[in-house]
C-alpha positions in Angstrom: -33.2 20.6 -95.7 -31.2 17.7 -94.4 -32.2 14.2 -95.0 -31.9 11.4 -92.7 -29.2 9.9 -94.7 -27.2 13.1 -94.4 -27.8 13.4 -90.6 -26.5 9.5 -90.3 -23.4 10.8 -92.1 -22.9 13.7 -89.8 -23.7 11.5 -86.7 -20.8 9.1 -87.8 -18.2 11.9 -88.6 -18.8 13.3 -85.0 -18.2 9.8 -83.4 -14.9 9.3 -85.6 -13.6 12.7 -84.9 -11.1 13.3 -82.2 -13.0 16.8 -81.7 -14.4 17.6 -78.3 -16.8 19.8 -77.1 -16.2 20.9 -73.4 -16.4 24.4 -72.0 -12.7 26.0 -71.7 -12.1 28.2 -69.0 -9.1 30.4 -68.0 -8.5 28.1 -65.1 -7.6 25.4 -68.0 -5.0 27.9 -69.8 -1.9 29.7 -69.2 -4.3 32.5 -68.8 -5.6 31.5 -65.1 -3.1 34.0 -63.3 -2.2 36.4 -66.3 -3.1 40.3 -65.5 -4.3 40.6 -68.9 -7.3 38.0 -68.6 -10.7 39.2 -68.4 -13.1 37.3 -65.6 -14.8 34.3 -67.2 -16.9 32.9 -64.3 -20.4 33.0 -65.4 -19.1 34.6 -68.8 -17.5 31.9 -71.0 -17.3 34.0 -73.9 -14.6 36.1 -71.9 -12.3 33.1 -71.9 -11.5 33.6 -75.9 -10.3 37.3 -75.3 -8.2 39.3 -73.2 -6.7 42.8 -72.6 -4.1 42.1 -75.2 -6.2 40.3 -77.9 -9.5 40.5 -79.4 -9.4 36.7 -79.9 -6.6 34.8 -78.5 -4.3 32.8 -80.6 -5.3 29.3 -81.3 -1.8 28.0 -79.6 -3.3 29.8 -76.3 -6.8 28.5 -76.5 -5.3 24.9 -77.2 -3.3 25.2 -73.8 0.0 26.3 -75.4 2.2 29.4 -74.2 1.4 33.2 -74.7 3.8 35.9 -75.5 1.8 38.5 -73.6 1.5 36.3 -70.8 2.2 38.6 -67.6 1.8 36.9 -64.1 -0.5 38.6 -61.7 1.1 38.3 -58.4 -1.0 38.2 -55.2 -1.2 41.6 -53.4 -0.3 40.1 -49.9 
């Protein structure tokens, strides 16, 4: 079981780290208009996967490009 000293050390680590715990959605990624994306409104678990990937590559989830990106054009 964790002691108070261990919890204090963990608290300090999270305060010093540059990690962020924000909800990421397809709207934040190149995936926002990709035909391979799964709808993630109300289902945030769908952001990390798509038709092409069981788990999207880290580069994509970090806001980068995707080799499988295929823009979905409006049907107008």
